[in-house]
Residue, then its C-alpha position, 0 to 999 in steps of 0.5 A: m322433708k318432702i313437705i318442707r321443700i314443697l313450702n319453701i318452694s311455694f313460698k318463694d314462688a308466692f313472694k316473686s309473683v307478688f313483686r312480678n306483678f307489683s302494680l296489681s299487687m299493690a292495687s290488691v293490697s291498697c283495697t285489702a287496707i282500706t277494707l280492714i280499716l273499715v273492718s277494724l272501725a266496725l269491730l271497734v264500734t261493735y265492741n263499744v256499742n255492746s259495752i255501752t249497751k251493757d253499761i246502760e243496762d246496769v244503770l238503766t232501771i224501770v221504776a214500778f210505782i204501786d197502788n198505796k192500797a196494795t197489801d203485803a199479799d198484793v205486794e208478794s203477788l206483784k213481785n212473782e209476776i214480774d220476775v217471771l218476765s223473761n227480760v227482767e234480771t233483778n227486781v227489788y222491792n222499796s216500800k214507801d217507809s224505806i223511801k221516806e226514811e231515805l229522802s229524809k236524809d236531806e234536810d229540807l225534805k225532811q222538814i216537808l215530810e214532817t209538815l204532812d199527816e200521811n207518807p206522800v210517796q209510793s212503794t216501787f219495785v226497781i227492776n233491771v232488764k236483761d236486754v235494753r232494746k226490749i225495755d219498751e216491751t218489758a215496761k208495757k207488761i209491768k204497767e199492765i199488771d194490777k196494782v202497778v200505778s205507773v211506770k218510769y224509765g228513760e224511754s226517749l234517751v234509751n230509744k235514741l241511743v240505741s237506734t243511733f248504735d244500730v244504724i252506725r253498725n249496720a251501716c259499717i257492716v254493709a260497707v265491709g261486706a261490699l268492699i270484702l267482695v271487692t277485694a277478693f275479686l281484685i286479689g282473683n284478678t292478680i292471682k289470674i294473671t299470675i296463672f296466665s303468666r305461668r301457664n308454660e311452666i304450669g303446663i310443664m309441671r302437668l306434663v311430668g306429673t306435679s300433683n294439683m295441690v303442688i301447682k295450686l299451693p303458691f298461688l294460694i300462698e300468694g293470696a294469704v301474702l297479699g292479705v297479710i301485707g294489707s293488714i299491716i297499716p290497718i293494724l298499726l291504726t287500730i293500735y295507735g289510732y284508737s289509743f290515741l282517740y281514747d286518751f284525747v277524750g278521756g275515755k268518754l264520749f259526748t256524755d258520762l254515759i258512753v264510756l269507751v272500752k280501754p284500749s289495752v286488751l281491745i286493740y290486740k283483739v280486733s288486731c288479731v280478728i283484722i289479720i285473720v280477715g286479711v289473710v282469709v280474704g286473700m286465699f278466697g280470692s286466690l281460691r276463686a282464681v285457681r278454680k276458674y282459670l287453673k283447670v287441674 
């Protein structure tokens, strides 16, 4: 009962303090909201970049063309050498006969192939990688293997996409980090003013033997309340804004290769993270002020 009573009083004091210093509280809330909007954008970008990268990894392959003079033993040895590479996920062998048979399903190609005395195509290994960012390195290693004539993959497209995604993600992280520090500073100033305005009351509480935690608790709750209030607009923008964007672009961005994550689950995951970050940032700012300006 004592704990419940202390919590009840602490929550009442926290809400009173928010309205007592309304202008400064709104400045803290506004900065928190801006920060959390950017946090939301960074999370949405990160989730989508990871999903797009995974999609690219699933469809992107390295095609290694094998020397026509390679024997069955050479092919087996080649497969083993490729399989042991750390970034290789799957490795499928296609003989030149099976490739010719597949090409012959097209009537025009079939007629051309029938006029040739020898099979002009080369046997290949079709390789999927685990990490698309290391595809250049993996392709170079495969090309150096004996009996591999050439290696083909969409290197220019992959490098441009990955570089662009990394720049966007890193820019979001830097901006969010900077604004989190600013928000924590503003919330800390709000709590500092609250502490100053209640200095006489705090002095009396000390004299009558009130514990440090009971004195500090309202300020920590106030910081958390500011964080929660500041998260409301970002959560609404996340839920409705991302859903609208997804429907507007038809779930794809610029090309069929860039498929956005469906909003059904993503928006609620991001919303949960936003409110947690809001509370943590608010309490961090409060804790900073309490430690510095409330010597108990």
